[in-house]
VOGU-3710 file (C-alpha; in Angstrom, 3 decimals, decimal comma):
1> mkiiilgagq> 169,527/188,208/101,446  169,979/185,853/98,513  170,694/182,335/99,756  171,490/179,141/97,839  171,045/175,841/99,688  172,631/172,728/98,205  170,820/169,604/99,407  167,111/168,974/99,944  167,561/166,412/102,717  166,447/166,901/106,310
11> vgsslatvls> 168,917/169,687/107,111  168,484/171,494/103,787  164,684/171,236/103,871  164,470/172,462/107,462  166,806/175,351/106,723  164,818/176,316/103,615  161,636/176,301/105,701  163,094/178,604/108,361  164,775/181,017/105,963  161,920/181,258/103,460
21> hetrnsvtvv> 159,553/182,383/106,219  161,740/185,440/106,787  160,516/187,939/104,206  163,888/189,531/103,518  165,321/186,244/102,199  165,266/184,880/98,651  165,969/181,141/98,839  166,976/178,704/96,089  167,386/174,979/96,795  169,505/172,739/94,561
31> dtdvsalsrl> 169,326/168,936/94,520  169,478/166,017/92,077  166,224/164,595/93,497  163,307/166,077/91,536  160,649/164,669/93,883  162,316/166,198/96,963  162,417/169,589/95,233  158,766/169,269/94,204  157,704/168,565/97,784  159,529/171,678/98,962
41> qerldirtvq> 158,036/173,874/96,254  154,533/172,730/97,120  154,750/174,221/100,591  157,386/176,976/100,388  157,839/180,153/98,395  161,276/179,252/97,027  163,081/178,566/93,740  164,437/175,096/93,011  167,092/173,903/90,586  167,623/170,268/89,685
51> gygaqpsvle> 171,255/169,244/89,264  174,636/168,515/90,843  175,308/171,446/93,132  179,075/171,624/92,617  178,728/172,083/88,852  179,384/175,653/87,627  176,409/175,640/85,243  174,055/174,480/88,010  175,345/177,131/90,430  174,975/179,760/87,734
61> eagaadadvl> 171,364/178,716/87,122  170,765/178,929/90,884  171,953/182,550/90,865  175,450/182,209/92,347  176,624/185,303/90,451  174,841/187,589/92,935  174,216/185,265/95,901  175,098/186,465/99,393  175,383/183,015/100,961  175,999/179,456/99,768
71> iavtsaddtn> 175,044/176,713/102,233  176,222/173,276/101,075  174,525/170,607/103,206  174,419/167,581/100,920  175,333/164,194/102,387  178,752/164,213/100,654  181,640/166,200/102,168  183,516/166,370/98,857  180,491/167,836/97,062  180,036/170,464/99,760
81> mlacevawvl> 183,684/171,510/99,734  183,918/171,547/95,936  180,734/173,641/95,656  182,212/176,233/98,029  185,399/176,335/95,957  183,510/176,794/92,684  181,327/179,522/94,226  184,405/181,385/95,476  186,628/181,025/92,414  183,948/181,846/89,839
91> yrtptkiari> 181,552/184,129/91,714  183,358/185,363/94,852  180,361/184,373/96,980  180,881/186,295/100,276  179,751/183,621/102,764  180,218/179,896/102,226  178,999/177,319/104,736  179,636/173,594/104,343  178,396/170,535/106,163  181,460/168,405/106,983
101> readfldhpa> 180,922/164,958/108,511  184,380/163,396/108,335  186,362/163,988/111,530  189,629/163,952/109,571  188,636/167,239/107,926  187,123/168,739/111,066  190,326/168,117/113,003  192,348/170,216/110,534  190,659/173,653/110,444  193,772/175,196/108,833
111> lfdnnaipvd> 192,641/173,577/105,579  189,677/175,916/105,366  190,583/179,342/104,088  189,851/181,326/100,937  193,423/180,605/99,858  192,981/176,849/100,366  189,529/175,222/100,680  187,260/178,297/100,707  184,796/177,371/103,452  183,994/180,179/105,910
121> ymisperlik> 182,036/178,071/108,398  181,927/174,309/108,923  178,839/172,611/110,305  178,992/169,069/111,705  175,541/167,817/112,773  177,127/164,710/114,280  179,415/166,681/116,579  176,692/169,140/117,498  174,268/166,435/118,584  176,996/164,475/120,364
131> dyivrlieyp> 177,904/167,553/122,428  174,219/168,215/123,099  173,646/164,670/124,397  176,650/165,004/126,701  175,022/168,068/128,305  171,698/166,244/128,698  173,483/163,400/130,469  175,107/165,899/132,834  171,597/167,045/133,870  169,367/163,936/134,223
141> dalqvrdfae> 166,163/165,928/134,772  166,564/168,343/131,855  164,570/168,193/128,631  166,795/170,761/126,928  170,144/172,358/127,786  171,588/175,349/125,941  174,803/177,272/126,615  175,307/181,032/126,471  178,104/183,437/127,308  180,782/180,859/126,457
151> gklrligmra> 179,303/178,344/128,903  178,982/180,723/131,871  175,184/180,763/131,564  172,768/177,955/130,764  169,170/177,767/129,687  167,434/174,671/131,034  164,054/173,310/130,027  162,490/170,856/132,488  159,127/169,568/133,588  157,946/170,756/137,008
161> dadgplvgqp> 156,824/168,040/139,401  154,269/168,187/142,203  156,950/167,591/144,852  159,073/170,571/143,753  159,222/173,306/146,451  158,436/176,051/143,914  155,501/174,203/142,337  152,211/175,733/143,418  153,973/178,954/144,375  154,419/182,268/142,525
171> irylaallpd> 157,777/182,667/140,785  158,793/185,453/143,179  159,003/182,749/145,899  162,195/181,513/144,204  164,163/184,289/145,919  163,047/183,021/149,325  163,894/179,409/148,478  167,329/180,280/147,046  168,370/183,630/148,537  171,962/183,326/147,288
181> vearvaaifr> 171,066/182,348/143,719  169,916/184,516/140,840  167,800/182,909/138,134  165,218/184,033/135,617  162,229/182,010/134,494  162,203/182,824/130,793  159,046/180,983/129,729  156,460/178,462/130,826  154,580/176,111/128,508  151,357/174,732/129,971
191> rdtplhpdga> 149,725/172,029/127,848  151,831/173,347/124,934  150,488/176,901/125,418  153,180/179,524/126,169  152,773/181,736/129,234  154,708/184,970/129,676  155,874/184,727/133,306  156,165/187,466/135,895  156,671/187,357/139,647  153,010/186,525/140,311
201> tvikaddevf> 152,851/183,582/137,864  152,228/180,308/139,695  154,131/177,262/138,458  151,988/174,131/138,240  152,851/170,459/138,090  153,663/169,273/134,543  154,501/172,791/133,356  157,488/172,871/131,014  159,665/175,568/132,573  162,625/177,281/130,895
211> flartedirk> 164,979/179,177/133,178  168,361/180,907/132,912  171,002/180,718/135,618  174,749/180,724/136,019  176,141/177,310/135,200  177,294/176,710/138,782  173,757/177,403/140,092  171,813/175,227/137,648  171,342/172,195/139,914  170,102/174,349/142,798
221> vmsvmrrldr> 167,403/175,902/140,627  166,438/172,520/139,175  165,994/171,153/142,692  163,154/173,603/143,436  161,253/172,473/140,312  161,310/168,773/141,185  163,087/166,197/143,314  166,252/165,488/141,332  167,071/162,050/140,003  170,297/160,390/141,027
231> pyrrimiagg> 173,188/160,963/138,587  173,599/158,558/135,699  176,176/155,770/135,874  175,313/153,122/133,285  174,697/154,052/129,656  173,814/151,905/126,649  174,195/153,255/123,105  172,607/151,708/120,020  174,492/152,701/116,887  178,190/152,733/116,097
241> gniggglaaa> 178,283/155,582/113,586  179,891/159,002/114,001  177,418/160,007/116,712  177,314/156,764/118,684  181,047/156,100/118,509  181,921/159,718/119,263  179,541/159,797/122,221  180,998/156,594/123,684  184,491/158,096/123,434  183,309/161,274/125,198
251> lesrfqvkli> 181,560/159,408/128,034  183,594/156,279/128,750  186,000/157,935/131,201  183,117/158,983/133,488  180,414/156,354/132,918  180,008/152,627/132,361  179,226/152,470/128,642  177,960/149,663/126,422  177,594/150,133/122,670  175,596/147,944/120,265
261> snnpekarrl> 176,429/147,907/116,543  174,750/145,700/113,951  177,836/145,956/111,734  180,506/143,376/112,783  183,364/145,199/111,037  182,403/148,523/112,617  182,055/146,828/116,008  185,584/145,411/115,746  186,974/148,822/114,821  185,161/150,541/117,698
271> sadldstivl> 186,336/147,874/120,137  189,930/148,617/119,134  189,522/152,407/119,233  187,593/152,742/122,520  189,266/152,254/125,900  186,686/150,940/128,354  183,419/150,794/126,378  181,988/147,286/125,980  181,175/146,877/122,264  178,520/144,343/121,269
281> tgsatdsell> 177,452/143,086/117,850  173,710/142,717/117,295  170,419/144,547/116,925  169,135/146,973/119,535  165,605/145,760/118,742  166,553/142,237/119,916  164,900/141,895/123,314  167,003/138,825/124,205  170,218/140,803/123,659  168,963/143,719/125,750
291> ieeniedmdv> 167,874/141,449/128,580  171,167/139,551/128,454  173,024/142,863/128,746  170,954/143,925/131,785  168,916/146,676/130,164  166,913/147,022/133,387  170,047/148,354/135,115  170,729/151,055/132,532  170,276/154,673/133,570  170,132/155,837/129,949
301> flaltndded> 169,463/154,044/126,672  170,284/156,042/123,526  169,132/154,913/120,068  171,450/156,735/117,647  171,316/154,773/114,379  170,500/156,256/110,956  167,060/154,601/110,891  164,203/156,496/112,577  161,933/153,453/112,859  164,676/151,282/114,401
311> nilaamlakr> 165,516/154,046/116,858  161,901/154,439/117,957  161,330/150,678/118,308  164,605/150,156/120,180  163,887/153,029/122,591  160,340/151,844/123,268  161,578/148,278/123,834  164,343/149,436/126,181  161,821/151,467/128,192  159,456/148,515/128,447
321> lgarkvmciv> 162,315/146,285/129,608  163,218/148,672/132,423  165,696/151,306/131,221  165,379/154,369/133,452  165,454/156,991/130,665  165,438/156,546/126,894  166,376/158,965/124,132  166,435/158,482/120,389  167,435/160,344/117,253  164,507/161,099/114,959
331> nrseyvdlih> 164,918/162,979/111,692  161,304/163,116/110,509  159,525/166,003/112,233  156,167/164,203/112,313  157,756/161,421/114,356  159,212/163,942/116,819  155,733/165,330/117,519  154,317/161,828/118,096  157,158/160,794/120,390  156,698/163,928/122,468
341> mgtidialsp> 153,330/162,533/123,553  154,530/158,954/124,101  156,743/156,833/126,362  160,119/157,928/124,942  161,630/160,541/127,246  163,530/162,713/124,763  163,459/162,803/120,964  166,652/164,246/119,504  166,326/166,114/116,212  169,736/166,551/114,526
351> hnitigslit> 168,475/169,045/111,980  166,844/171,254/114,646  170,118/171,321/116,572  172,063/172,033/113,377  169,698/174,800/112,279  170,640/176,911/115,300  174,319/176,908/114,320  173,486/177,758/110,729  171,033/180,518/111,603  173,619/182,115/113,896
361> rlrrgdvvsv> 175,770/182,775/110,832  172,886/184,361/108,924  171,098/186,586/111,414  171,490/190,292/110,941  173,264/192,382/113,511  175,658/191,107/116,143  174,032/187,756/116,832  176,390/185,538/118,835  174,248/182,396/119,023  170,782/181,095/118,191
371> hslrrgaaea> 169,161/178,006/119,706  166,006/176,372/118,405  163,727/175,183/121,226  160,601/173,085/121,611  160,862/171,353/118,252  161,533/174,641/116,444  158,595/176,641/117,824  160,667/178,897/120,120  164,126/180,443/120,015  166,770/181,660/122,409
381> ieiiargdan> 169,136/184,327/121,101  172,337/185,950/122,326  172,789/189,335/120,643  175,143/192,276/121,258  173,745/195,737/121,977  175,626/198,342/119,932  175,533/202,128/119,747  174,559/204,636/122,409  171,417/206,219/123,817  171,034/208,346/120,649
391> tsqvvgrrvd> 171,534/205,651/118,020  170,194/202,510/119,730  166,672/201,591/120,808  168,014/199,463/123,679  171,269/200,981/124,992  170,755/203,167/128,061  167,216/201,874/128,617  165,668/199,777/131,336  164,398/196,343/130,409  160,814/197,266/131,341
401> alklppgtti> 160,971/200,294/129,003  161,791/198,304/125,889  159,132/197,632/123,269  159,656/193,890/123,109  157,569/191,688/120,789  154,831/189,574/122,437  156,154/186,559/124,319  159,733/187,869/124,511  161,753/187,787/127,730  165,200/189,241/128,401
411> gallregdvl> 166,798/186,715/130,711  170,352/187,869/131,285  173,155/190,220/130,282  176,825/189,434/129,795  178,869/192,541/130,602  182,665/192,499/130,354  182,716/188,805/131,189  180,272/189,031/134,107  176,837/187,385/133,978  173,977/189,592/135,196
421> iahhdsviea> 170,521/188,041/135,547  168,111/190,605/134,089  165,407/192,304/136,170  162,761/194,847/135,182  165,012/197,733/136,245  168,228/196,425/134,639  169,745/198,994/132,258  171,356/197,743/129,045  174,775/199,197/128,302  176,740/199,376/125,063
431> ddhvilfltd> 178,398/196,062/124,099  176,284/194,038/126,532  175,459/190,545/125,308  171,699/190,249/125,749  170,106/186,795/126,094  166,477/186,721/124,966  163,840/183,997/124,883  161,104/184,105/122,219  158,094/181,835/122,589  157,176/182,638/118,971
441> krhvrdieql> 160,144/182,776/116,631  158,134/184,687/114,034  159,193/187,765/116,008  162,912/187,237/115,347  162,871/189,953/112,683  161,378/192,401/115,222  164,230/191,642/117,611  166,807/192,231/114,885  165,235/195,597/114,070  165,116/196,538/117,755
451> ftvrfgff> 168,875/195,949/118,071  169,790/197,635/114,774  171,878/200,763/115,218  170,361/203,809/113,547  172,191/206,167/111,207  174,794/208,225/112,966  176,575/205,442/114,844  180,172/204,854/113,700
//
């Protein structure tokens, strides 16, 4: 697949990294920043073109004449939309994906059509991370929350605690603890080393456990991994941008929300737009302001500004001053790895969350959704099984008969709207949605090949 990426920022760089490691892809990155392109070329096997990505001559140099996909993820909405239009009008590029940040555009999807603004798929990192944070707040003990099967099924990552009833027991004991609940432990990470679980695997304290269950059963399964925290009530947000303001609007009807913005004009606008959120002007790294606003009573403190260093400092300060849980947005991957070992509870990586939505559009076969997990090291995939017993390597076969790549677990099946937790003797039928967990995403290509229908299926 020939792919052109416009923008060598965090999202573009991360996407180039993921796609260039898949051997079938030929990737070209376009940006005006020569140094950013040089850094990418030093570590990736890609082409780079320096220039303004919406310019016809620049797109032509990048190979738009025979490109399969254009992904415009620069920081400017107008550049992204114009690039898609140029690619369509001049080169009839089949798939055009644009990063759109402005809510005014996102709220009018009818604008986006090959007969109007030719964008096939819109990606909004701000909305994606806002929605993701909302799910984390719904589950106070979760490290990661991912939806499958249109929200009927959820994958939860959480840390097992010594007081959890299942901790110290083999996984098969889950059926005795919760006889009316079906769940599947998809993976366990012990000291960052993945374990492929079976019924005899014993869960230990501090294990990072990923499990799949129906959405209505999630809290029951979580309760056997650890004693659950009380629900959140008070939330403080640092940052009044698209993410912070949007999150406050999404939460204020159910929680007591305070928002801190260091921009007086933005604070006034947010105060007028929001209903019950208390909007404050100041710096989230000001300990006097945090103390004055009773940071020690906050269930969650979220640092969501555009500055990684400010977010980290504010989150660490809030934790030291007594906030129950702290989360912060961090764009630089090296910071995410450091935070994972520190006092900040959850580091939120917008580009990792965005990558999943982008990759979903690019995977071969009938891939419904892709979620990047554990800072990009693992993946969860929902893919449709097509064909029949003669043309498919999976249809008509039991789960334990499939030749799955190492570290791969089939967690559940969605069949005609019903969620079926997968067992070793489950048989995959045509048109089942299969939810898989890969502890090593290098095997994604193997999964795609496994689900590819052979010649003869029509």
